[in-house]
C-alpha positions in Angstrom: -24.8 13.3 -36.9 -27.0 10.9 -38.7 -25.2 7.7 -39.3 -22.2 8.7 -37.1 -22.7 5.5 -35.0 -23.8 3.2 -37.8 -20.8 1.0 -37.3 -20.6 1.1 -33.5 -21.0 -2.6 -33.2 -18.0 -3.2 -35.3 -16.0 -0.9 -33.0 -16.1 -3.5 -30.2 -13.2 -5.2 -31.9 -11.0 -2.5 -30.5 -11.6 -3.7 -27.0 -8.4 -5.3 -25.8 -6.3 -3.4 -28.4 -5.5 -0.6 -26.0 -7.3 1.9 -28.2 -10.6 3.8 -27.9 -12.8 6.0 -29.9 -14.1 9.3 -28.4 -17.2 11.0 -29.5 -16.4 14.8 -29.2 -19.1 17.2 -28.1 -19.5 20.6 -26.6 -21.8 22.0 -23.8 -21.5 25.7 -23.5 -18.7 27.7 -25.1 -15.7 26.4 -27.0 -14.5 23.7 -24.6 -14.6 20.2 -26.1 -15.5 17.1 -24.2 -15.2 13.4 -25.0 -17.1 10.2 -24.3 -16.1 6.6 -25.1 -18.1 5.4 -28.2 -18.5 2.0 -26.5 -20.9 3.7 -24.1 -22.9 5.5 -26.8 -26.0 3.8 -28.3 -27.0 6.7 -30.5 -27.0 10.5 -31.0 -30.3 12.2 -31.7 -31.8 15.7 -31.9 -33.4 16.5 -28.6 -36.9 15.0 -28.6 -39.9 16.5 -26.8 -39.5 15.9 -23.1 -42.0 15.2 -20.4 -41.3 16.9 -17.1 -41.0 14.7 -14.0 -42.2 16.3 -10.7 -39.7 16.3 -7.8 -36.9 15.0 -10.1 -33.3 15.9 -9.6 -32.6 19.6 -10.7 -30.3 18.5 -13.5 -32.9 16.1 -15.0 -34.5 17.9 -18.0 -37.3 15.3 -18.3 -37.9 11.9 -19.8 -38.6 10.7 -23.3 -40.1 7.5 -24.6 -37.8 5.8 -27.2 -38.0 2.3 -28.5 -40.4 1.2 -25.7 -38.1 2.7 -23.0 -38.6 5.6 -20.8 -35.2 7.4 -20.8 -34.1 10.1 -18.4 -32.5 13.1 -20.0 -29.8 14.8 -18.0 -28.6 18.3 -18.6 -24.9 17.5 -18.6 -23.7 21.1 -18.5 -25.8 21.8 -15.3 -24.7 18.4 -13.8 -21.0 19.5 -13.8 -21.7 23.0 -12.5 -22.0 25.0 -15.7 -24.9 27.1 -16.9 -28.0 25.1 -17.9 -28.7 24.4 -21.6 -32.1 26.1 -21.8 -32.3 26.4 -25.5 -33.1 22.9 -26.7 -34.3 23.8 -30.2 -31.0 22.7 -31.8 -29.5 20.6 -28.9 -28.5 16.9 -29.1 -29.0 14.0 -26.8 -26.3 11.3 -26.5 -28.0 8.1 -25.5 -25.6 6.1 -23.3 -25.4 2.9 -21.2 -23.5 3.4 -18.0 -23.5 1.0 -15.0 -26.5 -1.0 -16.4 -28.6 2.1 -16.9 -29.7 3.8 -20.1 -29.9 7.5 -20.0 -29.5 10.5 -22.3 -27.1 13.5 -21.9 -28.3 16.8 -23.2 -25.4 18.6 -25.0 -25.1 21.7 -27.2 -23.4 20.1 -30.2 -21.8 16.9 -31.3 -18.7 17.0 -33.5 -17.1 13.8 -34.6 -15.5 10.5 -33.6 -11.7 10.2 -33.2 -9.5 7.1 -32.7 -6.9 7.3 -30.0 -4.5 5.3 -27.9 -5.2 5.0 -24.2 -1.6 6.1 -23.6 -2.6 9.5 -25.0 -5.3 9.9 -22.3 -3.8 11.7 -19.3 -4.9 12.4 -15.8 -6.4 15.9 -15.4 -3.8 18.7 -14.5 -3.7 19.5 -10.8 -5.4 22.6 -9.6 -8.0 22.7 -12.4 -10.9 23.1 -10.0 -13.1 20.8 -12.1 -14.2 18.0 -9.8 -16.0 16.3 -12.7 -12.9 15.8 -14.9 -11.5 12.3 -14.9 -9.0 12.6 -17.7 -7.8 14.9 -20.6 -6.3 14.6 -24.0 -5.4 16.8 -26.9 -7.1 16.9 -30.3 -5.9 19.4 -32.9 -3.8 21.0 -30.1 -6.9 21.7 -28.1 -7.6 20.3 -24.7 -10.5 17.7 -24.6 -11.9 17.0 -21.1 -13.3 13.5 -20.3 -16.0 13.8 -17.7 -16.3 11.5 -14.7 -19.8 10.3 -15.7 -19.8 7.9 -12.8 -19.7 10.8 -10.4 -22.5 12.5 -12.3 -24.6 9.3 -12.2 -24.0 8.8 -8.5 -25.2 12.3 -7.8 -28.3 12.2 -10.0 -29.4 8.6 -9.9 -30.1 6.6 -6.8 -27.2 4.1 -6.4 -27.4 1.3 -3.8 -24.1 0.9 -2.0 -25.3 -1.6 0.6 -24.5 -5.3 0.5 -27.5 -7.5 1.3 -27.7 -8.6 4.9 -27.5 -12.3 4.0 -24.2 -11.8 2.1 -22.7 -9.6 4.8 -23.8 -12.1 7.5 -22.3 -15.0 5.6 -18.9 -13.2 5.7 -19.3 -12.3 9.4 -19.8 -16.0 10.2 -16.5 -16.9 8.7 -13.3 -16.7 10.8 -10.8 -16.3 8.0 -9.0 -13.0 7.7 -8.3 -12.2 4.1 -5.5 -10.1 2.5 -6.5 -6.7 1.2 -7.7 -6.3 -2.4 -6.1 -3.9 -4.8 -8.8 -1.6 -6.3 -7.8 0.3 -9.5 -10.1 3.0 -10.9 -9.6 6.5 -12.1 -13.0 7.6 -10.7 -12.9 8.5 -7.0 -16.6 7.6 -6.8 -16.1 4.2 -8.3 -13.1 3.5 -6.0 -15.1 4.4 -2.9 -18.0 2.3 -4.0 -15.8 -0.7 -4.2 -14.0 0.1 -1.0 -17.4 0.5 0.8 -18.5 -3.0 -0.5 -15.2 -4.5 0.7 -15.5 -2.7 4.1 -18.9 -4.4 4.6 -17.2 -7.7 4.0 -14.5 -6.9 6.5 -11.9 -7.0 3.7 -9.2 -4.3 3.5 -8.2 -2.5 0.3 -5.3 -0.7 -1.4 -6.4 2.0 -3.9 -4.8 3.1 -7.1 -6.1 5.8 -9.5 -4.9 4.2 -12.8 -3.1 1.1 -14.2 0.3 2.7 -14.0 0.1 3.5 -10.3 -1.3 0.0 -9.6 1.6 -1.6 -11.6 4.1 0.5 -9.7 2.6 -0.7 -6.4 2.7 -4.3 -7.5 6.3 -4.1 -8.8 7.3 -2.3 -5.6 6.1 -5.1 -3.5 7.8 -7.7 -5.7 11.1 -5.7 -5.6 10.9 -5.9 -1.8 10.9 -9.7 -2.2 7.2 -10.1 -1.3 5.2 -12.7 -3.1 2.1 -11.1 -4.6 -0.1 -13.7 -2.8 1.3 -12.6 0.5 0.3 -8.9 0.0 -3.1 -8.9 -1.8 -5.8 -11.5 -2.4 -6.9 -10.2 -5.8 -7.1 -7.2 -8.1 -10.3 -5.4 -9.1 -9.6 -3.1 -12.0 -11.5 -0.7 -14.2 -10.8 -0.8 -17.9 -11.0 2.8 -18.9 -8.2 4.7 -17.2 -5.7 7.4 -18.3 -2.0 6.6 -18.8 -2.5 2.9 -18.5 -5.8 1.2 -19.0 -7.0 -2.1 -17.5 -6.1 -4.1 -20.6 -2.4 -3.0 -20.5 -2.3 -3.4 -16.7 -3.5 -7.0 -17.1 -1.0 -7.8 -19.9 1.8 -6.3 -17.8 0.9 -8.4 -14.8 0.7 -11.6 -16.9 4.1 -10.9 -18.4 5.9 -10.5 -15.1 6.9 -13.8 -13.5 6.5 -12.4 -10.1 3.0 -11.1 -10.6 1.5 -13.4 -13.3 -0.6 -15.5 -11.0 -2.6 -12.6 -9.5 -6.4 -13.1 -9.8 -7.8 -10.2 -11.8 -11.4 -9.0 -12.1 -12.3 -6.4 -14.7 -15.0 -4.2 -13.3 -16.3 -1.8 -15.9 -19.3 0.1 -17.2 -18.5 -1.2 -20.7 -21.0 -4.0 -20.2 -22.1 -4.2 -23.8 -18.6 -5.0 -25.0 -17.5 -7.9 -22.9 -18.0 -11.6 -23.2 -16.0 -14.6 -21.9 -13.9 -14.8 -25.0 -12.7 -11.2 -24.7 -12.0 -11.6 -20.9 -9.8 -14.5 -21.8 -8.2 -12.6 -24.6 -7.0 -9.8 -22.4 -5.8 -12.2 -19.7 -8.3 -11.4 -16.9 -10.0 -14.1 -14.8 -13.4 -12.6 -14.7 -15.6 -9.6 -15.8 -18.4 -8.0 -13.9 -20.4 -4.9 -14.9 -20.6 -1.9 -12.7 -22.1 -1.3 -10.2 -24.0 -3.9 -8.1 -22.6 -4.3 -4.5 -24.2 -7.7 -4.2 -22.7 -9.1 -7.4 -19.3 -7.6 -6.6 -19.5 -9.2 -3.1 -20.5 -12.6 -4.5 -17.6 -12.5 -7.0 -15.1 -11.6 -4.2 -16.4 -14.2 -1.8 -16.8 -16.8 -4.6 -13.1 -16.6 -5.2 -11.9 -16.3 -1.5 -14.4 -18.8 -0.1 -15.0 -21.4 -2.8 -15.9 -24.1 -0.3 -18.6 -21.9 1.1 -20.4 -21.9 -2.3 -20.4 -25.6 -2.8 
C-alpha cells in the first residue's frame, strides 16, 4: 500500500461533484469494507503499540507518530467480530473523524475505487449488522460501509451537553422557533444533533438520507406550505447513501418553493471544506462534527442574530 494515498490532497477536488473514492479493506474473512478516502490520512503496517491500562476493550494500544499519540482501535472487535490478534502483517488506517485522529486496525488493505454517491445504498433490512450505514457493490461483491460515528461514540468519550451559559441564553428568550430538519444516515449522529436541539428547546424532524429529506420538503411544498412556515433551517450530513448532502443542497436550490432554505452542512469531512467549497455546493454554512456548543452557536446565531450583536 506504499504510495496508495500519495495524491490524496488532489482528491479533494471531487468534493461537490457527487462522487467519492472508497479505500477497500478486510477485517476477518472475505467480506470487504469501505471507507471514504477523504477521511484517510495514511495507511501503514501496524507499528509497535503501547498498552493503555483501563482503556476500552477494543483499543489495541497507542502509537507515537509524527509527534502525535494516536489511539489504535481494533475495528473488527469494535463491530462485534473476532479480534484481530495476529498483528504481524496487519495494517492501520490512520483517519480523521469528528476532529479526532485515530487508527483502525484491519487485516488487509486492497485498493481505492472511484464511485458515484448514487451507487451507495442503505443497508438491506434484516441484516443484523448494527454497524453498517451503507452498502455498495464492487466486482459483483457486496462492500459494507461501517458507521464509524457509532464506533467512535462507543469507544471515545463524546460530550453531548451544551454549555450552561448557551442553554441559559436560549431559556431567557421567549421566541418559539420552528423545528429544524436534521439529515444524517448515522442514527448516532442524528440523535447527537437532536439532543443538542432539545437542550435549546428547539424541535426537529429527522431524515436518514438526502432523498428522504427532499421527499419531506417537497411533500410540504405540495401541500401548499411555505418552507419557512414548517422548518427554520436544515442541518445535513454530506456523506449519505442514495442522495448525498451535495445533491440535496443542489436539489433544494433548484426548486423555487425550497430555494431560500437555510442549509448547514455538518460533516466529519473537516479537512476538505473551506468557504469557497461551501459556496460552490450552495450551502450557507459548514461546521465540523461534533461539538454541541459550536452547533448550538451556529443555530442560535442564525435564529437569534440580534442576540449576538
